[in-house]
C-alpha positions, -999 to +999 in steps of 0.1 A: +117-124+040+127-094+016+163-083+000+180-054+007+180-050-031+143-052-034+136-025-005+157+001-022+139-012-056+104-004-037+116+027-025+128+042-061+091+051-069+092+074-041+118+098-062+100+090-101+083+114-104+047+112-127+033+143-152+073+156-153+067+171-186+035+193-175+037+220-146+021+204-110+011+226-081+022+193-063+050+167-068+032+135-082+054+102-077+049+067-087+047+050-053+015+072-042-001+063-077+004+027-072-011+027-037-041+050-051-041+020-076-041-008-049-067+011-029-089+013-054-087-019-070-100-035-037-130-018-042-137-027-081-124-062-069-152-063-036-179-055-062-174-080-090-182-120-085-156-144-089-125-122-085-097-137-070-086-116-043-047-133-045-042-124-076-054-088-075-027-086-046+000-105-069-008-088-099-004-053-088+029-059-070+043-077-102+031-046-121+043-024-095+078-036-093+081-039-129+071-005-135+095+009-119+126-008-139+106+011-168+099+044-155+123+065-183+096+050-206+065+073-212+032+054-208+019+056-245+056+049-257+056+019-233+023+004-248+027+008-280+068-008-273+045-038-254+021-041-284+050-049-304+081-063-284+056-081-256+077-110-251+113-090-257+103-064-227+091-092-204+120-113-209+139-078-201+124-066-170+119-103-156+162-104-161+163-071-139+143-081-113+152-119-113+184-111-088+158-091-065+132-120-058+149-153-070+152-167-033+118-158-024+096-191-020+124-210-036+116-197-069+079-201-065+074-163-065+095-156-097+080-181-114+041-172-111+056-133-120+070-146-150+032-167-156+013-133-150+035-112-175+035-138-203+001-153-204-032-140-211-047-161-176-069-138-150-081-112-179-111-100-153-083-094-123-064-080-151-088-060-164-098-045-127-060-037-118-063-017-151-091+001-145-076+011-112-046+022-130-066+042-150-090+061-122-053+067-104-043+083-133-074+105-139-068+114-104-034+127-108-044+147-145-073+169-127-044+177-106-026+185-135-051+201-154-059+225-135-019+244-140-016+230-179-047+252-193-025+273-213-008+239-230-018+234-269-023+196-257-042+194-224-080+195-242-066+168-264-049+146-235-084+155-216-104+138-241-085+109-240-085+102-203-124+108-203-127+085-235-107+055-220-128+052-194-156+035-213-127+006-216-138-006-181-175+001-181-185-032-176-170-032-144-197-027-117-175-007-094-161+018-126-196+025-129-204+034-097-169+057-094-181+077-128-212+080-116-199+100-084-217+076-060-203+068-023-173+045-033-158+075-058-156+093-023-137+071-003-112+068-030-111+106-029-104+105+006-077+084+003-063+105-027-055+135-002-033+112+015-009+119-016-005+157+005+006+147+041+047+141+043+062+110+063+084+130+092+071+163+081+092+180+106+123+172+092+140+172+056+142+138+040+150+123+012+136+102-006+102+122+007+074+100+012+037+105+017+017+087+040-003+069+011+031+053-006+039+044+033+007+024+034+018+005+005+053-001+013+039-018+050+012-035+030+041-051+005+061-060+038+030-077+052+025-097+019+063-110+019+055-116+054+026-136+051+043-154+018+075-163+044+051-178+071+030-195+042-003-180+055-033-194+036-052-170+010-078-151+033-048-144+056-025-133+033-052-112+019-063-097+052-026-090+058-020-068+029-052-050+031-054-044+067-019-027+063-025-010+028-058+009+047-039+015+085-036+052+083-069+059+060-082+076+090-052+101+092-071+116+060-095+130+084-072+136+111-035+140+094-005+125+107+002+131+141+037+122+153+041+100+181+061+121+203+034+147+203+005+112+208+022+100+239+042+135+249+008+142+271-008+120+293-043+107+279-041+126+246-035+093+229-068+082+242-083+118+230-071+113+199-084+078+193-120+086+203-118+113+182-106+092+155-133+069+158-162+090+159-146+104+125-143+071+110-180+062+118-191+097+103-170+099+074-156+067+067-177+037+069-207+050+055-190+051+021-179+020+023-210-005+008-233-021+030-220-056+018-186-052+028-187-026+056-183-050+086-153-069+070-140-033+061-143-024+096-124-055+107-100-050+086-096-012+098-093-031+136-128-017+145-144-037+172-168-035+202-150-021+234-154-054+259-152-026+287-173+005+276-211-011+264-221+004+229-182+022+224-161+011+195-122+011+198-097+007+169-064-011+169-054-029+138-020-041+150-038-069+171-034-105+165-075-112+154-099-139+135-129-132+120-149-167+117-188-165+109-183-128+113-172-126+149-144-109+157-117-129+182-084-116+197-055-134+194-031-130+225-003-154+209+005-169+172-022-173+151-003-207+132-036-228+147-055-205+127-042-211+092-074-214+072-093-194+053-125-194+074-108-180+101-102-148+082-070-143+102-048-109+106-012-110+115-016-074+132+015-080+162+034-086+129+021-059+108+030-036+136+062-052+127+063-042+090+050-001+100+080-003+120+106-018+094+092+006+069+097+039+094+131+023+101+141+019+061+126+055+056+149+072+080+178+048+069+177+057+034+178+095+043+206+094+063+225+071+039+219+101+007+231+122+035+203+135+045+200+132+082+185+153+115+185+143+149+151+132+146+157+109+117+189+096+135+168+090+171+141+073+156+164+052+135+181+037+168+149+034+185+132+016+159+164-004+159+168-014+196+128-020+194+137-049+168+167-062+192+142-064+220+115-081+193+136-100+167+109-121+155+075-133+146+063-170+139+103-172+129+105-141+103+137-125+125+130-089+113+160-080+132+181-096+105+168-076+083+176-043+102+213-056+101+219-062+069+200-030+060+227-011+082+252-030+068+244-029+030+239+011+035+273+013+056+252+027+085+269+031+119+249+048+139 
């Protein structure tokens, strides 16, 4: 499904500091910026007509993987290089990435990657991704600006950032965000997940935020979808279900599992309160014509045993034909057509656990370990030993290869 080298490449983004030539009140890293970009791109794309959502997802992934390669080049310098040496730079990037991705889809993923970088195809989707990247960067700059007022060039940069907005004004979503309408508030809310750290009670390298974790799970969900040859809508829904799966934590904060499940009935109380906050402070911000689909992606559905109540379980297999949500206890193989809008919730739960397994394992491999990390690493490996595969995708093999690659004998 995914090589260990590619996993390592993705997690490098958690160690790439942004705006590192300016004082910052918090560390800003590439992984979080990319996650925020994907969230913003989703909402801008959904407000437009005739947008290929698969291209939004894949193009975003191509750009993300490329960005990690050129991490040491400042954005303005990189853009100037592309202006003069675009073909040479793209070739260099592809040569660096090819060993990590050449096996995926028997080389088809690499071909799409190359086409995306080298051609002028998909102009609207590329514009949406560029606009989303702009807003994610502008959100970061608002933080940097607070601590950089004494620097001579900060006002010049501020003016350049504000002027760039005009380049994307043809997009409806951009105009709505610029006017600080409801959609701007959901983007601001998701951005706050940068400040919530995963495994907050133990030191860890690289440190990752909830926002970055959401993107890692989404990318794992994407590669799972490729492996099972998911139709376009199923792939899209899997990606965005994973991308938004921890969004409610922007309101409740990340509550670690030992606390959540340590007291009988506490998990139910937390879920009920989470649903209350989602209904009051998230769903009203979503455009009305998108609200039902977004609730489906979040895993919100009407409770079957409690009339009028709603429950949330993003990790259930489900379909969404004719706006009717149906849960599926078994495989979704027979629902692999766009009309069913299927979501592989159980597989995404595996992706979520795999991301946590990698987070713990990477830190241990770097020499920063604790009992909590080691216990979590063991527990998740034991989970995959008991739940090896879904629809023929073997997650245990990935875990075993990861342990071997990093010489983790835990």
